[in-house]
C-alpha positions in Angstrom: -16.4 9.1 -31.9 -16.0 12.8 -31.0 -16.0 14.3 -27.5 -19.5 15.5 -28.2 -20.7 11.9 -28.8 -19.6 10.6 -25.4 -22.1 9.9 -22.6 -19.4 10.9 -20.1 -15.9 12.2 -20.4 -14.2 9.7 -18.2 -15.1 6.4 -16.6 -13.0 5.4 -13.6 -13.1 1.7 -12.5 -12.3 1.3 -8.8 -13.3 3.6 -5.9 -10.2 3.2 -3.7 -7.5 5.8 -3.4 -6.4 5.6 -7.1 -10.0 5.9 -8.4 -11.0 8.7 -6.1 -7.9 10.7 -6.9 -8.4 10.2 -10.7 -12.1 11.2 -10.4 -11.4 14.2 -8.3 -8.5 15.4 -10.4 -10.6 15.0 -13.6 -13.7 16.7 -12.2 -11.5 19.6 -11.0 -10.6 20.1 -14.7 -14.3 20.2 -15.6 -14.6 16.7 -16.9 -17.8 14.6 -16.2 -16.9 11.4 -14.5 -18.6 8.1 -13.6 -16.8 6.3 -10.8 -17.8 2.6 -10.5 -16.8 -0.1 -8.0 -17.7 -3.8 -8.1 -17.7 -4.2 -4.3 -20.7 -3.2 -2.4 -18.6 -3.1 0.7 -15.8 -1.1 -0.8 -15.8 1.6 1.9 -14.4 -0.9 4.4 -13.1 -3.7 2.2 -10.6 -1.9 0.0 -6.9 -2.0 0.2 -7.0 1.8 0.8 -9.2 1.4 3.9 -6.8 -1.3 5.2 -3.7 0.9 4.9 -2.1 3.2 7.5 -2.7 6.3 5.3 1.1 6.9 4.9 1.8 9.1 1.8 5.5 9.8 1.2 6.6 13.0 -0.5 10.1 14.5 -0.7 10.2 18.3 -0.5 6.7 18.9 0.9 5.6 22.1 2.7 5.2 20.1 5.9 8.8 19.1 5.7 9.9 22.7 5.1 7.8 23.8 8.1 9.6 21.1 10.2 13.0 22.2 9.0 13.6 18.9 7.2 15.7 19.0 4.1 14.4 16.6 1.4 13.8 16.6 -2.3 12.2 14.5 -5.1 15.8 13.4 -6.1 16.6 12.2 -2.6 13.3 10.3 -2.5 14.1 8.8 -5.9 17.5 7.8 -4.7 15.9 6.0 -1.7 13.6 4.1 -4.0 16.4 3.0 -6.2 18.5 2.0 -3.2 15.7 -0.1 -1.7 14.9 -1.8 -5.0 18.5 -2.3 -5.9 18.0 -0.2 -9.0 15.1 -2.3 -10.3 12.2 0.2 -10.0 10.5 1.4 -13.1 12.5 4.6 -13.6 9.8 6.5 -15.6 7.0 5.9 -13.1 9.4 6.5 -10.1 10.5 9.8 -11.5 6.9 10.9 -12.2 5.7 10.0 -8.7 8.5 11.6 -6.7 8.1 14.7 -8.9 4.3 15.0 -8.3 4.4 13.9 -4.7 4.8 17.4 -3.0 2.1 18.8 -5.2 -0.1 15.7 -4.5 -0.1 16.0 -0.7 -0.8 19.7 -0.9 -3.7 19.0 -3.2 -5.1 16.3 -1.0 -5.0 18.7 1.9 -6.2 21.9 0.2 -8.6 20.6 -2.5 -9.8 17.3 -0.9 -9.8 18.3 2.8 -7.5 15.7 4.2 -6.0 16.8 7.5 -2.5 15.6 6.7 0.5 15.9 9.0 4.1 14.8 8.8 4.9 11.6 10.8 8.1 12.3 12.8 7.9 9.9 15.8 9.5 7.0 13.8 10.8 6.3 10.4 10.1 3.3 8.2 13.0 1.2 6.8 14.5 2.7 3.6 13.5 6.3 4.1 16.5 8.5 4.9 14.3 11.4 6.3 10.8 11.8 7.7 8.6 12.1 4.6 5.4 10.1 5.3 2.2 12.2 5.6 -0.8 10.7 7.3 -4.2 11.5 8.8 -4.3 11.9 12.6 -5.3 8.3 13.5 -3.1 6.8 10.8 -6.0 4.8 9.5 -6.6 4.2 5.8 -10.4 3.9 6.4 -10.4 7.5 7.7 -8.5 8.8 4.7 -10.7 6.8 2.3 -13.8 8.2 3.9 -12.5 11.8 3.5 -11.7 11.1 -0.1 -15.2 9.7 -0.7 -16.7 12.8 1.0 -14.9 14.9 -1.5 -16.2 12.7 -4.3 -19.8 12.9 -3.2 -19.6 16.7 -2.8 -18.6 17.0 -6.5 -21.5 17.7 -8.9 -19.3 16.4 -11.8 -18.8 12.8 -10.4 -21.4 10.1 -10.4 -20.6 7.2 -8.0 -22.2 3.9 -9.1 -21.8 0.9 -6.7 -21.9 -2.1 -7.0 -21.0 -1.8 -10.7 -18.1 -3.5 -12.5 -16.1 -2.5 -15.6 -16.2 -5.7 -17.7 -14.6 -4.5 -20.9 -13.9 -1.7 -23.3 -14.6 -0.9 -26.9 -12.1 0.7 -29.3 -12.2 2.3 -32.7 -10.2 1.3 -35.8 -7.2 3.1 -34.4 -7.3 1.3 -31.1 -8.5 4.3 -29.1 -11.1 3.7 -26.3 -14.6 4.7 -27.3 -16.9 2.9 -24.8 -16.9 1.0 -21.5 -19.0 -2.1 -20.7 -20.3 -2.0 -17.1 -22.5 -4.5 -15.3 -24.1 -4.9 -11.9 -23.6 -8.1 -10.0 -27.2 -9.3 -10.6 -26.5 -9.5 -14.4 -27.1 -7.5 -17.4 -24.8 -4.9 -19.0 -24.7 -1.4 -20.3 -22.5 0.3 -22.8 -21.3 3.8 -21.8 -19.7 6.0 -24.6 -16.6 7.6 -23.1 -13.6 9.6 -24.1 -11.4 7.7 -21.6 -11.2 5.0 -19.0 -9.0 4.8 -15.8 -8.3 1.3 -14.6 -8.0 1.6 -10.8 -9.2 -1.9 -9.9 -6.0 -2.8 -7.9 -3.9 -5.8 -8.6 -4.5 -9.6 -8.5 -3.9 -10.4 -4.8 -7.4 -11.9 -4.3 -6.8 -14.5 -7.1 -5.0 -17.4 -5.6 -4.0 -18.9 -8.9 -2.4 -15.7 -10.1 -0.6 -15.3 -6.8 0.7 -18.8 -7.0 1.9 -18.2 -10.5 3.6 -14.8 -10.0 4.4 -14.6 -6.3 4.7 -18.2 -5.0 6.7 -17.3 -1.9 3.7 -15.5 -0.4 1.0 -17.9 -1.8 0.5 -19.5 1.7 0.2 -16.1 3.4 -3.1 -14.6 4.6 -4.4 -12.2 2.0 -5.1 -8.9 3.7 -6.8 -6.9 1.0 -9.9 -6.2 -1.0 -11.7 -9.3 -2.3 -12.3 -7.7 -5.7 -8.6 -7.3 -6.4 -8.8 -10.1 -8.9 -6.7 -8.9 -11.8 -9.5 -7.3 -13.8 -7.1 -4.6 -15.1 -4.7 -7.2 -16.3 -7.5 -9.1 -18.1 -8.8 -5.9 -19.8 -5.3 -4.8 -20.6 -4.5 -8.2 -22.1 -7.6 -7.9 -24.3 -6.2 -4.6 -25.5 -2.7 -6.0 -26.1 -1.3 -3.8 -23.4 2.2 -4.4 -21.9 2.4 -5.8 -18.4 5.5 -5.8 -16.2 6.9 -6.6 -12.7 4.1 -9.1 -12.1 6.2 -10.8 -9.3 6.2 -7.6 -7.2 4.1 -7.4 -4.1 3.8 -5.8 -0.7 3.9 -8.4 2.1 3.8 -7.9 5.8 5.4 -9.9 8.6 3.2 -8.9 11.5 -0.5 -9.5 10.9 -1.9 -10.5 14.3 -3.0 -14.2 14.4 -5.8 -15.2 14.5 -7.3 -11.7 14.8 -6.4 -10.5 11.3 -5.4 -7.0 12.6 -2.3 -5.3 11.5 0.4 -4.8 14.1 2.3 -1.8 13.0 6.0 -2.1 12.1 6.5 1.1 14.0 6.9 -1.3 17.0 10.1 -2.6 15.3 11.4 0.8 14.5 11.0 1.7 18.2 13.0 -1.4 19.2 10.8 -4.5 19.1 12.1 -7.9 18.0 10.4 -10.7 16.1 11.1 -14.3 17.1 9.7 -17.7 16.4 7.9 -20.1 18.8 11.3 -21.5 19.7 12.4 -18.2 21.1 14.9 -17.3 18.3 15.1 -14.3 16.1 15.5 -15.1 12.4 16.6 -11.9 10.6 17.2 -8.1 10.9 13.7 -6.8 11.5 14.6 -3.3 10.3 15.2 -4.4 6.7 11.5 -3.9 6.0 8.1 -5.3 6.8 7.3 -6.4 3.2 10.1 -9.0 2.9 9.2 -10.3 6.4 5.9 -11.6 5.1 7.6 -14.6 3.6 10.2 -14.8 6.4 7.5 -15.1 9.0 5.7 -17.7 7.0 8.9 -19.8 6.8 8.9 -20.1 10.6 7.4 -23.3 12.3 3.6 -23.2 11.8 4.0 -20.0 9.7 3.9 -18.0 13.0 6.1 -15.7 15.0 5.9 -13.4 18.0 6.5 -9.7 18.2 8.2 -8.8 21.5 8.3 -5.3 22.9 7.7 -3.3 26.1 5.6 -0.6 27.7 7.6 2.2 26.1 6.8 0.9 22.6 3.2 0.1 23.6 2.7 3.7 24.4 4.4 4.9 21.2 2.1 2.7 19.1 -1.1 4.3 20.5 -1.7 6.8 17.7 -2.4 3.9 15.3 -6.1 3.0 15.1 -5.1 -0.6 14.2 -3.1 -0.8 17.4 -6.1 0.3 19.4 -8.1 -2.4 17.7 -5.5 -5.0 18.8 -5.9 -3.9 22.4 -9.7 -4.3 22.1 -9.3 -7.7 20.6 -7.1 -8.8 23.6 -4.3 -9.8 21.1 -1.5 -8.3 23.3 -0.2 -10.6 26.0 1.9 -9.3 28.9 4.6 -11.0 30.9 6.3 -9.6 34.0 9.6 -11.3 33.2 11.4 -13.7 30.9 9.9 -16.8 32.5 6.4 -15.5 32.0 7.2 -14.5 28.4 8.5 -18.0 27.7 5.3 -19.5 29.0 3.2 -17.3 26.7 5.1 -18.2 23.5 5.9 -21.8 24.5 9.7 -21.4 24.2 12.5 -22.8 26.2 13.3 -20.2 28.8 17.1 -20.6 28.5 16.9 -20.1 24.7 14.5 -17.1 25.0 16.7 -15.5 27.6 19.8 -15.9 25.4 17.9 -14.3 22.5 16.8 -11.3 24.6 20.3 -10.9 26.1 21.9 -10.8 22.6 19.3 -8.2 21.5 19.9 -6.1 24.7 23.7 -6.1 24.2 23.3 -5.0 20.5 20.8 -2.3 21.5 23.3 -1.0 24.1 26.2 -1.0 21.6 28.0 -3.6 23.6 28.0 -6.3 20.9 27.2 -6.8 17.3 23.8 -8.2 16.6 23.9 -11.8 15.2 21.5 -10.8 12.4 23.3 -7.5 11.5 20.7 -5.1 13.0 22.1 -1.7 13.8 19.0 0.4 14.4 17.8 0.2 18.0 15.9 3.0 19.5 16.4 1.6 23.0 16.8 -1.7 24.8 13.7 -3.6 25.9 12.7 -3.6 29.5 10.2 -5.8 31.5 7.3 -6.1 31.5 7.2 -7.6 28.0 4.4 -7.5 25.5 3.9 -10.4 23.0 1.7 -10.6 19.9 1.4 -13.7 17.8 1.7 -12.8 14.1 1.8 -14.4 10.7 2.9 -13.4 7.2 0.5 -11.7 4.9 0.1 -10.5 1.3 -1.3 -7.0 1.3 -1.3 -6.1 -2.4 0.5 -6.8 -5.6 2.9 -4.1 -7.1 3.1 -5.1 -10.7 0.7 -4.5 -13.5 0.1 -2.6 -16.7 3.0 -0.6 -18.0 2.3 3.1 -18.0 4.1 6.3 -19.0 4.7 9.4 -17.0 1.1 10.5 -17.7 -0.4 7.2 -16.5 -1.3 6.2 -20.0 -1.4 2.4 -20.6 1.2 1.3 -23.1 0.9 -1.2 -25.9 4.2 -2.2 -27.6 5.7 0.8 -25.9 3.2 3.4 -27.2 0.1 4.8 -25.4 -3.4 3.4 -25.9 -5.5 6.5 -26.5 -8.0 7.1 -23.7 -6.7 4.3 -21.5 -5.0 5.0 -18.1 -4.1 2.9 -15.1 -3.3 3.8 -11.5 -2.5 2.0 -8.2 -2.2 -1.8 -8.2 -3.6 -1.9 -11.8 -0.4 -0.3 -13.0 3.3 -1.0 -12.6 4.5 0.2 -9.2 7.8 1.4 -8.0 8.9 -1.5 -5.9 11.0 -3.4 -8.4 10.8 -7.2 -8.3 9.6 -9.4 -5.4 8.8 -8.1 -1.9 12.1 -6.6 -0.8 11.9 -3.4 -2.8 8.8 -2.1 -1.2 9.3 1.2 0.6 6.6 2.3 3.1 4.0 4.3 1.2 4.8 3.0 -2.3 1.3 1.6 -2.6 -0.6 4.7 -1.7 1.8 7.0 -3.6 1.3 4.9 -6.7 -2.5 4.9 -6.2 -3.0 8.5 -5.4 -0.2 9.8 -7.5 -1.0 7.9 -10.7 -4.7 8.6 -10.1 -4.0 12.3 -9.8 -1.8 12.2 -12.9 -4.3 10.2 -14.9 -7.2 12.5 -14.1 -5.3 15.6 -15.2 -3.9 13.9 -18.3 -7.4 12.8 -19.4 -8.5 16.5 -19.2 -5.6 17.4 -21.6 -6.3 14.6 -24.1 
């Protein structure tokens, strides 16, 4: 099939951050694009909309304006340090390289009002490099991306519509896409390329139990259509898949409210303890690995403890404002009142808080090895009951530095993958996740894929 035979230049499956970036980048290069999503509620039910909109980039113009020295190499080094050298080197290099260009493009071409987050720093980042929209809400960012999609006369958005399969020619190149609405039937669309941006497999309990068993009992906090469609389609094509055990967890999803309590509370000085009033690890190691650690506590629950200073610092987050509206934050005037809220022995709880206070003041070593304390906690105390959660998987189809899906190490012509559908940059398991890895992989690989499809 020639380019002239195609109904559309590019079909993008999945209208989250990855799919929007791919569609917008391709349309900017004068390709015609069909963007499909299987979820009728994708605007509020996608992993993108559930994120905090943090996009890391080393060497951005926002950093330069703030006098912050950073570079793609420094960012790459941070990724490799956090993943203990396990991250996919090709994809990591491609993403840290494109990241400064990506955030500028998102602001200038897509209209996102990005700014540099400087009031706290997530674990693993050696400098301030996360860029976010003002309310730090993924739903806001997603809405702005969709506004850009809908203003393009080269992109057709079709929802609900699922990509169910692809056709190839005798050389294995993509020639057509099979799409179907949820009420049945199917349609074949002749295409020059397909971008798989349907996220990972987090909504499929069997796949989670197989590849990430330590988080299988956690709450799934992600899009319900993240069912491994890209893995299935890739398998049918004979594509390579890697790092399937990788995922982003979270140790502080408010229970039973199902609202994210930002880990910024920890970076400002909060501590996490179980119902017995005991801390169980260094909270500043990272929120992803704390998903399983929180689940390992009695009842799979824990309590985030902080104070008025941290409460005020968390106000910029839309999720935190939602927590207040849900009455998820309980306040205690003193240690006795806090012990009553969480059901802990007051002597045990007091000893835990005293040890944390001494460590925060530099008067003693923390029993769990924590060294980062913005300030000691002071009464009154806030307490939020939390549980461990799975946000999204980080392994998937192997891609090269142009987001092309690989088969036996070589690219499949016309097939691209981005976001959770593709291999991420978090290495194995949960501990390698660096804040923003998910959105950078989604937006970055989507942007790369859209531009690469225009060059093909």
